[in-house]
C-alpha positions in Angstrom: -82.1 106.7 -151.2 -79.6 108.6 -149.2 -76.8 107.8 -151.6 -78.1 106.5 -154.9 -74.6 106.1 -156.4 -74.0 103.3 -153.9 -77.5 101.7 -154.0 -79.2 98.8 -155.7 -82.4 99.1 -157.7 -84.6 96.0 -157.4 -87.0 95.5 -160.3 -89.7 92.8 -160.2 -93.2 91.9 -161.2 -95.8 92.4 -158.5 -96.6 88.7 -158.4 -92.9 88.1 -157.2 -93.1 90.5 -154.3 -92.3 87.9 -151.7 -89.2 86.7 -153.4 -88.1 90.2 -154.1 -88.6 91.1 -150.4 -86.3 88.2 -149.4 -83.6 89.6 -151.8 -84.2 93.1 -150.4 -83.9 91.9 -146.8 -80.7 90.0 -147.3 -79.0 92.9 -149.0 -80.2 95.4 -146.4 -79.0 93.1 -143.6 -75.5 93.5 -145.1 -75.8 97.3 -145.0 -76.6 97.7 -148.7 -79.2 100.3 -149.6 -81.9 99.0 -151.9 -84.7 100.8 -153.8 -87.6 98.4 -153.3 -91.0 99.8 -154.2 -93.8 97.9 -152.4 -96.6 100.1 -153.7 -99.5 98.2 -155.2 -100.5 101.3 -157.2 -97.7 102.1 -159.5 -98.9 105.3 -161.2 -98.6 109.0 -161.3 -96.1 111.4 -162.8 -94.2 112.0 -159.6 -93.8 108.3 -159.0 -92.8 107.7 -162.6 -90.2 110.4 -162.4 -88.8 109.0 -159.2 -88.4 105.5 -160.8 -86.6 107.0 -163.8 -84.3 109.0 -161.6 -83.4 106.0 -159.4 -82.7 103.8 -162.5 -80.5 106.6 -163.9 -78.5 107.0 -160.6 -78.3 103.6 -159.0 -75.1 101.6 -158.9 -76.5 98.2 -159.6 -79.8 97.1 -161.3 -81.1 93.7 -160.2 -83.8 92.3 -162.5 -85.9 89.5 -161.0 -86.9 87.1 -163.8 -89.5 84.4 -163.4 -92.5 82.6 -164.9 -94.5 85.6 -163.8 -92.5 88.1 -165.8 -92.5 85.7 -168.7 -96.3 85.5 -168.6 -96.8 89.2 -168.7 -96.5 91.0 -172.1 -96.9 94.4 -170.3 -95.9 95.6 -166.9 -94.1 98.5 -165.3 -91.2 96.3 -164.6 -90.7 96.1 -168.4 -90.3 99.8 -168.5 -87.7 99.6 -165.7 -85.8 97.0 -167.7 -85.8 99.1 -170.8 -84.7 102.1 -168.8 -81.8 100.1 -167.5 -80.8 99.0 -171.0 -80.9 102.5 -172.3 -78.5 103.6 -169.5 -76.2 100.8 -170.5 -75.8 102.4 -174.0 -73.4 104.9 -172.4 -71.5 102.3 -170.4 -68.3 100.4 -171.3 -68.9 96.7 -172.2 -67.1 95.5 -169.1 -69.0 97.8 -166.7 -71.0 95.6 -164.3 -74.4 97.3 -163.8 -77.1 94.7 -164.6 -77.5 91.6 -162.4 -80.3 89.3 -163.8 -81.6 87.0 -161.1 -83.7 83.9 -161.9 -86.0 82.8 -159.1 -87.6 79.7 -160.7 -86.9 77.2 -163.4 -87.7 79.5 -166.4 -85.2 78.5 -169.1 -83.0 81.4 -170.2 -83.6 80.9 -174.0 -87.4 81.2 -173.4 -87.3 84.2 -171.2 -89.0 87.3 -172.6 -86.6 90.1 -171.9 -84.2 92.6 -173.6 -81.3 91.1 -175.5 -78.8 92.9 -173.3 -79.9 90.8 -170.4 -78.5 87.7 -172.2 -75.0 89.3 -172.3 -74.7 89.2 -168.5 -74.3 86.3 -166.1 -77.5 85.1 -164.5 -77.8 84.1 -160.9 -80.3 81.5 -159.7 -81.9 82.3 -156.4 -84.8 79.9 -156.1 -87.8 81.6 -154.5 -85.6 84.6 -153.7 -83.5 82.7 -151.1 -80.2 84.5 -151.1 -76.8 82.8 -150.7 -74.1 84.7 -148.8 -71.9 84.7 -151.9 -74.5 86.8 -153.8 -74.6 89.4 -151.1 -70.8 89.4 -150.9 -70.7 89.9 -154.7 -73.1 92.8 -154.6 -71.2 94.5 -151.8 -67.9 94.0 -153.6 -69.3 95.6 -156.8 -70.7 98.6 -154.9 -67.3 99.1 -153.3 -65.6 99.1 -156.7 -63.8 95.8 -156.1 -63.3 92.9 -158.6 -66.2 90.9 -159.8 -66.9 87.7 -157.8 -68.6 84.9 -159.7 -72.2 84.2 -158.7 -72.7 81.3 -156.3 -75.2 79.5 -158.4 -75.0 80.3 -162.1 -78.3 79.8 -164.1 -76.4 78.0 -166.8 -74.2 74.9 -166.9 -71.6 76.9 -168.7 -71.3 80.2 -166.9 -69.1 83.2 -167.4 -68.5 86.2 -165.2 -69.2 88.9 -167.8 -70.0 87.8 -171.4 -67.5 89.6 -173.6 -65.7 88.7 -176.8 -62.7 87.4 -174.7 -64.8 85.2 -172.4 -66.8 83.8 -175.4 -63.5 82.9 -177.1 -62.4 81.0 -174.0 -65.9 79.4 -173.6 -66.0 78.2 -177.3 -68.7 77.4 -179.8 -70.6 80.7 -179.7 -72.6 81.7 -182.7 -73.5 85.2 -183.8 -76.1 86.3 -186.3 -75.0 89.5 -188.0 -77.5 92.1 -189.2 -78.6 91.2 -192.7 -77.6 93.6 -195.5 -80.5 94.9 -197.7 -81.1 96.7 -200.9 -83.9 97.4 -203.3 -86.4 100.0 -204.4 -88.9 99.3 -201.6 -87.9 100.5 -198.1 -89.7 97.4 -196.7 -86.6 95.3 -197.7 -84.9 96.7 -194.6 -87.7 95.5 -192.4 -87.5 92.0 -194.0 -83.7 91.9 -193.3 -84.2 93.0 -189.7 -87.0 90.6 -189.1 -85.0 87.7 -190.5 -81.9 88.3 -188.4 -84.0 88.9 -185.3 -86.1 85.8 -185.9 -83.1 83.6 -186.4 -81.5 84.7 -183.1 -84.8 84.0 -181.3 -85.1 80.6 -183.0 -81.6 79.5 -182.3 -82.1 80.5 -178.7 -84.7 77.8 -178.4 -82.0 75.2 -178.6 -80.6 75.0 -175.1 -77.3 73.5 -176.3 -76.5 76.6 -178.5 -74.7 79.7 -177.2 -76.1 82.6 -179.2 -74.7 86.1 -179.0 -77.4 88.6 -178.2 -78.6 90.6 -181.1 -77.7 93.9 -179.4 -74.0 93.0 -179.4 -74.0 92.6 -183.2 -75.9 95.7 -184.2 -72.7 97.7 -184.6 -71.9 95.6 -187.7 -75.0 96.8 -189.6 -74.1 98.6 -192.9 -70.5 97.6 -192.6 -68.3 95.2 -194.6 -66.1 93.9 -191.8 -63.7 91.0 -192.3 -65.3 87.7 -191.1 -62.3 86.7 -189.0 -62.0 90.1 -187.4 -65.7 90.1 -186.4 -65.3 86.6 -185.1 -62.4 87.7 -182.9 -64.2 90.8 -181.6 -67.4 89.0 -180.7 -65.7 85.8 -179.5 -68.0 83.8 -181.7 -66.6 80.9 -183.6 -69.6 80.8 -186.0 -71.1 83.7 -187.9 -74.3 83.8 -189.8 -74.6 86.6 -192.3 -77.2 87.3 -195.1 -78.6 89.7 -197.5 -82.0 90.7 -198.8 -82.2 92.0 -202.4 -85.6 93.2 -203.7 -86.4 94.0 -207.3 -90.0 94.7 -208.3 -92.2 91.9 -207.1 -89.3 89.5 -206.4 -86.9 89.1 -203.5 -83.8 87.0 -203.0 -82.6 86.1 -199.5 -79.0 84.7 -199.3 -77.7 83.2 -196.1 -74.5 81.7 -195.1 -72.8 80.2 -192.0 -69.1 80.8 -191.7 -66.5 79.2 -189.4 -64.7 82.3 -188.0 -61.6 80.3 -187.2 -60.9 79.2 -190.7 -63.1 81.6 -192.7 -64.6 78.6 -194.4 -68.3 78.6 -195.5 -70.0 75.7 -193.8 -73.4 76.2 -195.4 -75.1 78.6 -197.8 -78.5 78.9 -199.3 -80.4 81.3 -201.5 -84.2 81.7 -201.4 -86.1 83.4 -204.3 -89.6 84.4 -203.3 -92.4 86.7 -204.5 -92.2 90.1 -202.8 -95.3 91.6 -201.3 -94.8 94.4 -198.7 -98.1 93.4 -197.1 -96.9 89.8 -196.5 -93.4 90.2 -195.1 -94.4 88.4 -191.9 -95.5 85.4 -193.9 -92.1 85.4 -195.7 -90.3 85.5 -192.3 -92.5 82.8 -190.8 -91.6 80.5 -193.7 -87.9 81.1 -193.9 -86.8 81.5 -190.3 -87.8 78.0 -189.2 -86.1 76.5 -192.3 -82.9 78.3 -191.7 -82.9 77.6 -187.9 -83.7 73.9 -188.3 -81.0 73.4 -191.0 -78.2 74.8 -188.8 -79.4 74.2 -185.3 -81.1 70.9 -184.7 -79.2 67.7 -183.6 -78.4 66.9 -187.3 -77.8 70.5 -188.2 -74.7 72.2 -189.5 -73.7 73.6 -186.1 -73.9 70.5 -184.0 -72.1 68.5 -186.6 -69.3 71.0 -186.8 -69.1 71.4 -183.1 -69.1 67.6 -182.4 -66.5 67.0 -185.1 -64.2 69.6 -183.5 -64.3 67.5 -180.3 -64.0 64.0 -181.8 -60.3 63.6 -181.1 -60.6 64.7 -177.5 -60.6 62.3 -174.6 -64.2 62.0 -173.3 -62.9 62.2 -169.7 -61.3 65.6 -170.4 -64.4 67.3 -171.7 -66.4 69.9 -169.8 -70.1 69.0 -169.3 -71.1 71.2 -172.1 -68.5 69.8 -174.4 -69.6 66.3 -173.5 -73.1 67.1 -174.6 -71.9 68.6 -177.9 -69.6 65.6 -178.5 -72.5 63.2 -178.0 -74.3 64.6 -181.1 -71.7 62.7 -183.2 -73.7 59.5 -182.5 -76.5 60.8 -184.8 -74.0 60.8 -187.6 -72.6 57.3 -186.8 -75.2 55.0 -185.3 -72.8 52.4 -184.1 -72.2 50.7 -180.7 -68.6 52.0 -180.6 -69.8 55.6 -181.1 -72.5 55.2 -178.5 -70.0 54.0 -175.9 -67.8 57.0 -176.4 -70.7 59.5 -176.3 -72.2 57.9 -173.3 -69.0 57.9 -171.3 -68.8 61.7 -171.8 -72.3 62.5 -170.7 -72.2 60.1 -167.7 -69.2 62.1 -166.4 -71.1 65.3 -167.2 -74.1 64.5 -165.0 -71.8 63.6 -162.2 -70.0 66.9 -162.3 -73.1 68.9 -163.2 -76.1 67.0 -161.7 -78.6 69.8 -162.6 -77.6 70.0 -166.3 -80.7 69.0 -168.1 -79.1 68.7 -171.6 -76.6 66.2 -170.2 -79.4 64.1 -168.6 -81.4 64.3 -171.8 -78.6 63.1 -174.0 -77.7 60.3 -171.5 -81.4 59.2 -171.8 -81.3 59.3 -175.6 -78.1 57.2 -175.7 -79.5 54.7 -173.3 -82.7 54.4 -175.3 -80.7 54.0 -178.5 -78.8 51.1 -176.9 -82.2 49.5 -176.2 -83.8 50.3 -179.5 -80.9 49.4 -181.8 -80.3 46.2 -179.9 -76.6 46.9 -179.1 -76.9 45.3 -175.7 -74.2 47.4 -174.1 -76.2 47.4 -170.8 -79.0 45.1 -170.0 -81.1 47.7 -168.2 -80.7 50.5 -170.8 -84.4 51.1 -171.1 -84.9 51.6 -167.4 -81.8 53.8 -167.2 -83.1 55.8 -170.2 -86.4 56.5 -168.5 -84.7 57.5 -165.2 -82.4 59.9 -167.0 -85.2 61.4 -169.0 -87.1 62.0 -165.8 -84.1 63.7 -164.3 -83.8 65.9 -167.3 -87.4 67.1 -167.1 -87.0 67.6 -163.3 -83.9 69.8 -163.9 -85.5 71.9 -166.6 -89.3 71.4 -167.1 -89.3 73.7 -170.1 -86.4 72.1 -171.9 -87.6 70.6 -175.2 -84.7 68.2 -175.4 -85.7 66.7 -172.0 -89.3 66.2 -173.1 -88.0 64.7 -176.4 -86.0 62.1 -174.4 -88.9 61.5 -172.1 -91.3 60.8 -175.0 -89.0 58.2 -176.4 -88.6 56.5 -173.0 -92.4 56.3 -172.7 -92.8 55.0 -176.2 -90.3 52.1 -175.8 -91.8 51.4 -172.3 -95.2 51.0 -174.2 -96.8 53.8 -172.2 -98.4 55.3 -175.3 -100.6 57.9 -173.6 -97.7 59.4 -171.7 -95.6 59.2 -174.9 -98.2 61.3 -176.8 -98.4 63.9 -174.1 -94.6 64.2 -173.8 -94.2 64.3 -177.6 -96.8 67.1 -177.8 -94.9 69.0 -175.1 -91.6 68.7 -176.9 -93.0 69.9 -180.2 -94.7 72.9 -178.5 -91.5 73.9 -176.8 -89.5 73.9 -180.0 -91.3 73.7 -183.3 -88.1 74.4 -185.2 -86.3 71.2 -184.2 -86.7 69.2 -187.3 -84.7 66.2 -185.9 -87.0 65.7 -182.8 -90.1 66.4 -184.8 -89.2 63.8 -187.5 -88.4 61.1 -184.9 -91.5 61.8 -182.8 -93.6 61.8 -186.1 -92.1 58.4 -186.9 -92.9 57.0 -183.4 -96.4 58.5 -183.5 -97.0 56.7 -186.8 -95.8 53.4 -185.3 -98.2 54.0 -182.4 -101.2 54.2 -184.6 -101.6 58.0 -184.7 -100.5 58.0 -188.3 -102.2 61.2 -189.3 -100.4 63.3 -186.7 -97.2 61.3 -187.3 -97.1 61.8 -191.0 -98.0 65.5 -190.5 -94.9 65.9 -188.2 -92.7 63.9 -190.5 -93.8 66.1 -193.4 -93.2 69.2 -191.4 -89.6 68.1 -190.6 -88.9 67.4 -194.2 -90.0 70.9 -195.1 -87.9 72.5 -192.4 -84.8 70.9 -193.8 -84.9 69.8 -197.4 -81.5 68.3 -196.9 -82.7 66.1 -194.1 -81.4 62.6 -193.2 -83.0 59.8 -195.1 -84.7 58.2 -192.1 -87.2 61.1 -192.1 -89.0 59.0 -194.7 -89.5 56.0 -192.4 -92.9 57.2 -191.2 -94.1 57.2 -194.8 -92.5 53.7 -195.3 -94.2 52.3 -192.3 -97.6 53.7 -193.3 -97.4 52.5 -196.9 -96.3 49.0 -195.7 -99.1 48.8 -193.1 -101.6 49.6 -195.9 -100.2 46.7 -198.0 -99.0 49.3 -200.6 -95.7 47.6 -201.1 -94.9 49.5 -204.3 -95.1 52.8 -202.5 -93.1 51.3 -199.7 -90.2 50.6 -202.0 -90.4 54.1 -203.5 -90.2 55.7 -200.0 -87.4 53.3 -199.0 -85.4 54.3 -202.0 -86.0 58.0 -201.2 -84.6 57.4 -197.7 -81.4 56.0 -199.4 -79.7 54.6 -196.3 -77.7 51.6 -197.5 -75.6 51.6 -194.4 -78.6 51.0 -192.1 -79.9 47.4 -191.8 -83.5 48.6 -191.7 -83.2 50.0 -195.3 -82.4 46.5 -196.7 -85.0 44.8 -194.4 -87.8 47.0 -195.7 -86.8 46.4 -199.3 -86.6 42.7 -198.8 -90.0 42.5 -197.1 -91.7 44.7 -199.7 -90.2 42.9 -202.7 -91.0 39.6 -200.9 -94.7 40.5 -200.6 -94.7 41.5 -204.3 -93.2 38.1 -205.3 -90.1 39.8 -206.8 -87.7 37.2 -205.6 -84.5 38.5 -207.3 -84.9 42.0 -205.9 -85.9 40.6 -202.5 -82.9 38.2 -202.5 -80.4 41.0 -203.3 -81.8 43.1 -200.4 -81.7 40.1 -198.1 -78.0 39.5 -198.9 -77.2 43.1 -197.9 -79.3 42.8 -194.8 -77.4 39.7 -193.7 -74.0 41.5 -194.2 -75.1 44.0 -191.6 -77.1 41.7 -189.3 -75.9 38.1 -189.8 -78.1 36.9 -186.9 -81.2 38.8 -187.8 -83.3 35.6 -188.3 -82.8 34.7 -184.7 -83.4 38.1 -183.2 -86.1 39.5 -185.6 -89.0 39.0 -183.3 -87.4 40.6 -180.3 -86.1 43.5 -182.4 -89.5 44.2 -184.0 -91.4 44.0 -180.8 -89.5 47.0 -179.5 -90.6 49.2 -182.3 -93.9 48.0 -183.8 -97.3 46.6 -182.9 -97.7 42.8 -183.2 -99.8 42.9 -186.4 -97.3 45.0 -188.3 -94.4 43.0 -187.1 -96.0 39.7 -188.2 -96.7 41.3 -191.7 -93.1 42.3 -191.9 -91.8 38.9 -190.8 -94.0 37.3 -193.5 -92.4 39.5 -196.1 -88.9 38.5 -195.0 -89.9 34.9 -195.2 -91.2 35.4 -198.7 -87.8 37.1 -199.5 -86.1 33.9 -198.4 -85.1 34.5 -194.8 -85.4 31.3 -192.8 -86.9 32.5 -189.5 -87.3 29.9 -186.8 -90.9 29.3 -185.8 -92.0 31.0 -182.6 -94.9 32.6 -180.8 -96.5 35.7 -182.4 -94.7 38.9 -181.7 -95.8 40.6 -178.5 -94.9 44.2 -177.8 -92.4 44.6 -175.0 
């Protein structure tokens, strides 16, 4: 480089050479000097020294991120990335030096890269095709001008440079502070670090959560800062903090989630476990998924708090991201009115952000709920749900929420082979989402794959011991299908969902088969309060969810409970 202080360093994996060359050529055409190593043999002390010098002296560092970089656990580009991060240690937080560029559909939460990369705005340049705005932005930065926003942000909720101030404006960020630690064994510090790091990584799997990179919180290690002050400094509304205390062969891990605006504790839990220095990874592998699922999945503490904060807002005035967050409220209130409000918001979201996978996924989920719950808000809700789910997967092939929606669409379309494939993909992409795992487990049980279904439902209950009652529905279905009506009643009572019509229907059918007319009659009365016309619609409702044999067994139980169901043809799955 003739003037490295005004030059760009382009870092990429060798498999991405073609895309990197396009970026290089576009920048050079604008008169920008670019360090672009095209050597196939990256080795030797002199070459290594030259790379280190150029990273140390360049004005801008462009990191090309792709499925190829994600697939490689080792590579010289990773050394270049780490060199860039080390240089940033001596820079002010608002100094623009690192420009991450995404050249394919690799989701940001799943990208394998240093935490500092997540603190910067990502630019999407598919295949390395460069927009004029990106070149203009790079030239402006090299000239010392103001930052110009990237032409195509990689996220649906971009920011120019992620700082505490921009996060406060953006809203709903969550930060995991370094866990405190104490005890006689120095391994307690490793447990604390491993837990906080694992929680950050786990939360980042949820595309709808904005998680502050761990590197931005390390300054709070070994300090007793005021919660509200830390919240303001980081721009994070939610703070998770914890401690690890070890004494002899026991360890206590305490974790709490705090609302930085009010200082209120939203959730807290303590875990007492045996302590074995040789088994710290096992301890982390057990607790991290439980903590993450409890706070992060669709029924978790964070989505509930976030959606509640937006309930009073006009759906037409929400940003696409806010509309997605607001739609989670439906999982708390499964009513037609709540679905209409949630759907209105996400329909507007996909119009204004047509590539926003989360918005398409939530629109699909709401359409499918309209179909499955029999609300009848739109006649073609199943077809619309399938179309929206396909759009979600097309927009982000590695988005677990998209595959969760697609699996449901296939199930209710009775394409069971495609359903099982999509369900497996969703679970693989995010094994910490207890909500989706529980529902997919329920549907797998209904589809006849009861071993896998019960396994997933059991896993979901372990992830979040304070789970919603419907997590037991897979167990209810299996017991009823085995004609174990006493166990059915026990599982229904554990579900404890008196506000859901299915709760009373299952009790009525099980008691009916057992000949317990009084108990069956009471359950039937409660069912009719919630669904007065259930007798006329029962065949159509059951056909959506269950196979014909199970549906007829259930209908027989309701008849024995005293429900007068008009005669009709046997239930046929639709």
